[in-house]
mmCIF file of the C-alpha atoms, coordinates in Angstrom:
data_MODEL
# 
_entry.id   MODEL 
# 
loop_
_atom_site.group_PDB 
_atom_site.id 
_atom_site.type_symbol 
_atom_site.label_atom_id 
_atom_site.label_alt_id 
_atom_site.label_comp_id 
_atom_site.label_asym_id 
_atom_site.label_entity_id 
_atom_site.label_seq_id 
_atom_site.pdbx_PDB_ins_code 
_atom_site.Cartn_x 
_atom_site.Cartn_y 
_atom_site.Cartn_z 
_atom_site.occupancy 
_atom_site.B_iso_or_equiv 
_atom_site.pdbx_formal_charge 
_atom_site.auth_seq_id 
_atom_site.auth_comp_id 
_atom_site.auth_asym_id 
_atom_site.auth_atom_id 
_atom_site.pdbx_PDB_model_num 
ATOM 1   C CA . MET A 1 1   ? -3.114 -49.584 15.099  1.00 0.00 ? 1   MET A CA 1 
ATOM 2   C CA . LYS A 1 2   ? -6.040 -49.112 12.724  1.00 0.00 ? 2   LYS A CA 1 
ATOM 3   C CA . TYR A 1 3   ? -7.055 -45.988 14.689  1.00 0.00 ? 3   TYR A CA 1 
ATOM 4   C CA . PHE A 1 4   ? -3.854 -44.269 13.598  1.00 0.00 ? 4   PHE A CA 1 
ATOM 5   C CA . ALA A 1 5   ? -4.180 -45.038 9.888   1.00 0.00 ? 5   ALA A CA 1 
ATOM 6   C CA . ALA A 1 6   ? -6.863 -42.445 9.083   1.00 0.00 ? 6   ALA A CA 1 
ATOM 7   C CA . PRO A 1 7   ? -5.226 -39.564 11.014  1.00 0.00 ? 7   PRO A CA 1 
ATOM 8   C CA . ALA A 1 8   ? -1.830 -40.460 9.520   1.00 0.00 ? 8   ALA A CA 1 
ATOM 9   C CA . ALA A 1 9   ? -3.336 -40.468 6.026   1.00 0.00 ? 9   ALA A CA 1 
ATOM 10  C CA . VAL A 1 10  ? -4.965 -37.077 6.630   1.00 0.00 ? 10  VAL A CA 1 
ATOM 11  C CA . LEU A 1 11  ? -1.688 -35.627 7.919   1.00 0.00 ? 11  LEU A CA 1 
ATOM 12  C CA . ALA A 1 12  ? 0.198  -37.039 4.923   1.00 0.00 ? 12  ALA A CA 1 
ATOM 13  C CA . LEU A 1 13  ? -2.387 -35.534 2.570   1.00 0.00 ? 13  LEU A CA 1 
ATOM 14  C CA . LEU A 1 14  ? -2.153 -32.135 4.272   1.00 0.00 ? 14  LEU A CA 1 
ATOM 15  C CA . LEU A 1 15  ? 1.638  -32.227 4.107   1.00 0.00 ? 15  LEU A CA 1 
ATOM 16  C CA . GLY A 1 16  ? 1.500  -33.074 0.407   1.00 0.00 ? 16  GLY A CA 1 
ATOM 17  C CA . LEU A 1 17  ? -0.960 -30.283 -0.292  1.00 0.00 ? 17  LEU A CA 1 
ATOM 18  C CA . SER A 1 18  ? 1.183  -27.823 1.676   1.00 0.00 ? 18  SER A CA 1 
ATOM 19  C CA . LEU A 1 19  ? 4.277  -28.775 -0.291  1.00 0.00 ? 19  LEU A CA 1 
ATOM 20  C CA . GLU A 1 20  ? 2.410  -28.466 -3.597  1.00 0.00 ? 20  GLU A CA 1 
ATOM 21  C CA . ASN A 1 21  ? 1.040  -25.062 -2.590  1.00 0.00 ? 21  ASN A CA 1 
ATOM 22  C CA . ALA A 1 22  ? 4.551  -23.883 -1.704  1.00 0.00 ? 22  ALA A CA 1 
ATOM 23  C CA . ARG A 1 23  ? 5.836  -25.091 -5.081  1.00 0.00 ? 23  ARG A CA 1 
ATOM 24  C CA . CYS A 1 24  ? 3.030  -23.337 -6.974  1.00 0.00 ? 24  CYS A CA 1 
ATOM 25  C CA . VAL A 1 25  ? 3.451  -20.053 -5.102  1.00 0.00 ? 25  VAL A CA 1 
ATOM 26  C CA . GLU A 1 26  ? 7.227  -20.179 -5.586  1.00 0.00 ? 26  GLU A CA 1 
ATOM 27  C CA . SER A 1 27  ? 6.729  -20.747 -9.327  1.00 0.00 ? 27  SER A CA 1 
ATOM 28  C CA . ASP A 1 28  ? 4.271  -17.852 -9.583  1.00 0.00 ? 28  ASP A CA 1 
ATOM 29  C CA . VAL A 1 29  ? 6.552  -15.518 -7.638  1.00 0.00 ? 29  VAL A CA 1 
ATOM 30  C CA . ALA A 1 30  ? 9.526  -16.445 -9.818  1.00 0.00 ? 30  ALA A CA 1 
ATOM 31  C CA . ARG A 1 31  ? 7.466  -15.521 -12.894 1.00 0.00 ? 31  ARG A CA 1 
ATOM 32  C CA . TRP A 1 32  ? 6.389  -12.183 -11.371 1.00 0.00 ? 32  TRP A CA 1 
ATOM 33  C CA . VAL A 1 33  ? 9.890  -11.280 -10.216 1.00 0.00 ? 33  VAL A CA 1 
ATOM 34  C CA . THR A 1 34  ? 11.235 -12.084 -13.682 1.00 0.00 ? 34  THR A CA 1 
ATOM 35  C CA . ALA A 1 35  ? 8.619  -9.771  -15.181 1.00 0.00 ? 35  ALA A CA 1 
ATOM 36  C CA . VAL A 1 36  ? 9.487  -6.975  -12.738 1.00 0.00 ? 36  VAL A CA 1 
ATOM 37  C CA . GLU A 1 37  ? 13.165 -7.385  -13.600 1.00 0.00 ? 37  GLU A CA 1 
ATOM 38  C CA . ALA A 1 38  ? 12.314 -7.308  -17.322 1.00 0.00 ? 38  ALA A CA 1 
ATOM 39  C CA . ALA A 1 39  ? 10.292 -4.129  -16.788 1.00 0.00 ? 39  ALA A CA 1 
ATOM 40  C CA . THR A 1 40  ? 13.250 -2.570  -14.992 1.00 0.00 ? 40  THR A CA 1 
ATOM 41  C CA . ALA A 1 41  ? 15.589 -3.576  -17.824 1.00 0.00 ? 41  ALA A CA 1 
ATOM 42  C CA . ALA A 1 42  ? 13.199 -2.053  -20.371 1.00 0.00 ? 42  ALA A CA 1 
ATOM 43  C CA . ALA A 1 43  ? 13.003 1.166   -18.345 1.00 0.00 ? 43  ALA A CA 1 
ATOM 44  C CA . GLU A 1 44  ? 16.786 1.347   -18.184 1.00 0.00 ? 44  GLU A CA 1 
ATOM 45  C CA . GLN A 1 45  ? 16.785 1.179   -21.995 1.00 0.00 ? 45  GLN A CA 1 
ATOM 46  C CA . GLU A 1 46  ? 14.286 4.088   -21.988 1.00 0.00 ? 46  GLU A CA 1 
ATOM 47  C CA . ASP A 1 47  ? 11.578 1.801   -23.391 1.00 0.00 ? 47  ASP A CA 1 
ATOM 48  C CA . TRP A 1 48  ? 8.927  2.954   -20.968 1.00 0.00 ? 48  TRP A CA 1 
ATOM 49  C CA . ALA A 1 49  ? 6.045  1.553   -23.027 1.00 0.00 ? 49  ALA A CA 1 
ATOM 50  C CA . ALA A 1 50  ? 7.506  -1.960  -22.752 1.00 0.00 ? 50  ALA A CA 1 
ATOM 51  C CA . ALA A 1 51  ? 8.242  -1.443  -19.056 1.00 0.00 ? 51  ALA A CA 1 
ATOM 52  C CA . ILE A 1 52  ? 4.671  -0.366  -18.359 1.00 0.00 ? 52  ILE A CA 1 
ATOM 53  C CA . GLU A 1 53  ? 3.218  -3.210  -20.430 1.00 0.00 ? 53  GLU A CA 1 
ATOM 54  C CA . THR A 1 54  ? 5.449  -5.828  -18.763 1.00 0.00 ? 54  THR A CA 1 
ATOM 55  C CA . LEU A 1 55  ? 4.606  -4.533  -15.297 1.00 0.00 ? 55  LEU A CA 1 
ATOM 56  C CA . ARG A 1 56  ? 0.901  -4.456  -16.179 1.00 0.00 ? 56  ARG A CA 1 
ATOM 57  C CA . GLY A 1 57  ? 1.079  -8.062  -17.378 1.00 0.00 ? 57  GLY A CA 1 
ATOM 58  C CA . ALA A 1 58  ? 2.719  -9.135  -14.128 1.00 0.00 ? 58  ALA A CA 1 
ATOM 59  C CA . GLN A 1 59  ? 0.085  -7.285  -12.128 1.00 0.00 ? 59  GLN A CA 1 
ATOM 60  C CA . ASN A 1 60  ? -2.757 -8.859  -14.115 1.00 0.00 ? 60  ASN A CA 1 
ATOM 61  C CA . ASP A 1 61  ? -1.242 -12.289 -13.499 1.00 0.00 ? 61  ASP A CA 1 
ATOM 62  C CA . TRP A 1 62  ? -0.882 -11.399 -9.803  1.00 0.00 ? 62  TRP A CA 1 
ATOM 63  C CA . ASP A 1 63  ? -4.511 -10.254 -9.652  1.00 0.00 ? 63  ASP A CA 1 
ATOM 64  C CA . GLY A 1 64  ? -5.615 -13.566 -11.150 1.00 0.00 ? 64  GLY A CA 1 
ATOM 65  C CA . ARG A 1 65  ? -3.897 -15.495 -8.343  1.00 0.00 ? 65  ARG A CA 1 
ATOM 66  C CA . ARG A 1 66  ? -5.021 -13.184 -5.522  1.00 0.00 ? 66  ARG A CA 1 
ATOM 67  C CA . PRO A 1 67  ? -8.140 -15.158 -4.568  1.00 0.00 ? 67  PRO A CA 1 
ATOM 68  C CA . TRP A 1 68  ? -6.001 -18.219 -3.886  1.00 0.00 ? 68  TRP A CA 1 
ATOM 69  C CA . LEU A 1 69  ? -3.269 -16.204 -2.181  1.00 0.00 ? 69  LEU A CA 1 
ATOM 70  C CA . HIS A 1 70  ? -5.875 -14.679 0.132   1.00 0.00 ? 70  HIS A CA 1 
ATOM 71  C CA . VAL A 1 71  ? -6.710 -18.194 1.273   1.00 0.00 ? 71  VAL A CA 1 
ATOM 72  C CA . VAL A 1 72  ? -3.149 -19.341 1.941   1.00 0.00 ? 72  VAL A CA 1 
ATOM 73  C CA . THR A 1 73  ? -1.188 -16.291 3.082   1.00 0.00 ? 73  THR A CA 1 
ATOM 74  C CA . ALA A 1 74  ? -1.343 -13.184 5.251   1.00 0.00 ? 74  ALA A CA 1 
ATOM 75  C CA . HIS A 1 75  ? -3.432 -10.368 3.842   1.00 0.00 ? 75  HIS A CA 1 
ATOM 76  C CA . ASP A 1 76  ? -0.973 -7.695  5.011   1.00 0.00 ? 76  ASP A CA 1 
ATOM 77  C CA . GLU A 1 77  ? 1.745  -9.089  2.766   1.00 0.00 ? 77  GLU A CA 1 
ATOM 78  C CA . LEU A 1 78  ? -0.617 -9.160  -0.208  1.00 0.00 ? 78  LEU A CA 1 
ATOM 79  C CA . GLU A 1 79  ? -1.760 -5.599  0.402   1.00 0.00 ? 79  GLU A CA 1 
ATOM 80  C CA . ALA A 1 80  ? 1.863  -4.459  0.614   1.00 0.00 ? 80  ALA A CA 1 
ATOM 81  C CA . ALA A 1 81  ? 2.562  -6.087  -2.751  1.00 0.00 ? 81  ALA A CA 1 
ATOM 82  C CA . ASP A 1 82  ? -0.537 -4.447  -4.242  1.00 0.00 ? 82  ASP A CA 1 
ATOM 83  C CA . ALA A 1 83  ? 0.646  -1.048  -3.022  1.00 0.00 ? 83  ALA A CA 1 
ATOM 84  C CA . LEU A 1 84  ? 4.096  -1.646  -4.482  1.00 0.00 ? 84  LEU A CA 1 
ATOM 85  C CA . PHE A 1 85  ? 2.629  -2.673  -7.853  1.00 0.00 ? 85  PHE A CA 1 
ATOM 86  C CA . ALA A 1 86  ? 0.661  0.592   -7.883  1.00 0.00 ? 86  ALA A CA 1 
ATOM 87  C CA . GLU A 1 87  ? 3.715  2.591   -6.811  1.00 0.00 ? 87  GLU A CA 1 
ATOM 88  C CA . ALA A 1 88  ? 5.950  1.043   -9.473  1.00 0.00 ? 88  ALA A CA 1 
ATOM 89  C CA . ASN A 1 89  ? 3.304  1.631   -12.112 1.00 0.00 ? 89  ASN A CA 1 
ATOM 90  C CA . SER A 1 90  ? 2.992  5.268   -11.061 1.00 0.00 ? 90  SER A CA 1 
ATOM 91  C CA . PHE A 1 91  ? 6.738  5.851   -11.315 1.00 0.00 ? 91  PHE A CA 1 
ATOM 92  C CA . ALA A 1 92  ? 6.813  4.108   -14.689 1.00 0.00 ? 92  ALA A CA 1 
ATOM 93  C CA . GLN A 1 93  ? 4.039  6.397   -15.931 1.00 0.00 ? 93  GLN A CA 1 
ATOM 94  C CA . GLU A 1 94  ? 6.068  9.391   -14.706 1.00 0.00 ? 94  GLU A CA 1 
ATOM 95  C CA . ARG A 1 95  ? 9.226  7.933   -16.289 1.00 0.00 ? 95  ARG A CA 1 
ATOM 96  C CA . ASP A 1 96  ? 11.164 8.462   -13.073 1.00 0.00 ? 96  ASP A CA 1 
ATOM 97  C CA . MET A 1 97  ? 13.965 5.913   -13.410 1.00 0.00 ? 97  MET A CA 1 
ATOM 98  C CA . ALA A 1 98  ? 15.455 6.246   -9.925  1.00 0.00 ? 98  ALA A CA 1 
ATOM 99  C CA . GLU A 1 99  ? 12.134 5.923   -8.147  1.00 0.00 ? 99  GLU A CA 1 
ATOM 100 C CA . PHE A 1 100 ? 10.929 3.187   -10.493 1.00 0.00 ? 100 PHE A CA 1 
ATOM 101 C CA . ARG A 1 101 ? 14.069 1.124   -9.914  1.00 0.00 ? 101 ARG A CA 1 
ATOM 102 C CA . ALA A 1 102 ? 13.725 1.493   -6.134  1.00 0.00 ? 102 ALA A CA 1 
ATOM 103 C CA . SER A 1 103 ? 10.031 0.651   -6.221  1.00 0.00 ? 103 SER A CA 1 
ATOM 104 C CA . ALA A 1 104 ? 10.575 -2.363  -8.501  1.00 0.00 ? 104 ALA A CA 1 
ATOM 105 C CA . THR A 1 105 ? 13.275 -3.649  -6.158  1.00 0.00 ? 105 THR A CA 1 
ATOM 106 C CA . LYS A 1 106 ? 10.952 -3.317  -3.152  1.00 0.00 ? 106 LYS A CA 1 
ATOM 107 C CA . LEU A 1 107 ? 8.214  -5.070  -5.122  1.00 0.00 ? 107 LEU A CA 1 
ATOM 108 C CA . ALA A 1 108 ? 10.487 -7.999  -6.008  1.00 0.00 ? 108 ALA A CA 1 
ATOM 109 C CA . VAL A 1 109 ? 11.515 -8.325  -2.351  1.00 0.00 ? 109 VAL A CA 1 
ATOM 110 C CA . GLN A 1 110 ? 7.889  -8.227  -1.209  1.00 0.00 ? 110 GLN A CA 1 
ATOM 111 C CA . LEU A 1 111 ? 6.907  -10.897 -3.714  1.00 0.00 ? 111 LEU A CA 1 
ATOM 112 C CA . ARG A 1 112 ? 9.731  -13.088 -2.409  1.00 0.00 ? 112 ARG A CA 1 
ATOM 113 C CA . VAL A 1 113 ? 8.387  -12.551 1.123   1.00 0.00 ? 113 VAL A CA 1 
ATOM 114 C CA . VAL A 1 114 ? 5.001  -13.880 -0.031  1.00 0.00 ? 114 VAL A CA 1 
ATOM 115 C CA . SER A 1 115 ? 6.748  -16.945 -1.445  1.00 0.00 ? 115 SER A CA 1 
ATOM 116 C CA . GLY A 1 116 ? 8.876  -17.401 1.658   1.00 0.00 ? 116 GLY A CA 1 
ATOM 117 C CA . MET A 1 117 ? 5.792  -17.464 3.850   1.00 0.00 ? 117 MET A CA 1 
ATOM 118 C CA . GLN A 1 118 ? 4.605  -20.601 2.053   1.00 0.00 ? 118 GLN A CA 1 
ATOM 119 C CA . GLN A 1 119 ? 7.818  -22.589 2.323   1.00 0.00 ? 119 GLN A CA 1 
ATOM 120 C CA . LEU A 1 120 ? 8.062  -25.479 4.752   1.00 0.00 ? 120 LEU A CA 1 
ATOM 121 C CA . THR A 1 121 ? 10.607 -24.121 7.216   1.00 0.00 ? 121 THR A CA 1 
ATOM 122 C CA . LEU A 1 122 ? 10.946 -24.372 10.967  1.00 0.00 ? 122 LEU A CA 1 
ATOM 123 C CA . LYS A 1 123 ? 10.234 -20.640 11.259  1.00 0.00 ? 123 LYS A CA 1 
ATOM 124 C CA . ASN A 1 124 ? 6.945  -20.986 9.349   1.00 0.00 ? 124 ASN A CA 1 
ATOM 125 C CA . VAL A 1 125 ? 5.873  -24.111 11.239  1.00 0.00 ? 125 VAL A CA 1 
ATOM 126 C CA . LEU A 1 126 ? 6.474  -22.575 14.633  1.00 0.00 ? 126 LEU A CA 1 
# 
């Protein structure tokens, strides 16, 4: 019985760390998606300066978490989000509302994909 205590403790620790990581990533993604939605709302009000600044703030926050995200998630998903941040920023600079809205929507979806990859689901376990 004592031979199972250490492996069980390690597995419990890993499960706890996985759940905490999922919670942290979900919290970060919620913050970024809220910022993207705020940038879209500002753009719809023709306040492009606020939209650009809000999007830039979200991207800076994203960039600060990238080292950790590179450890815990697929690089392809992160690179896709990076490309969408750049695309949304470009359309905001051009003040192209239709393209900005579409790009911001794709960005929000991609960020949710990053979060979904960290959740403890049967799909992710298998």
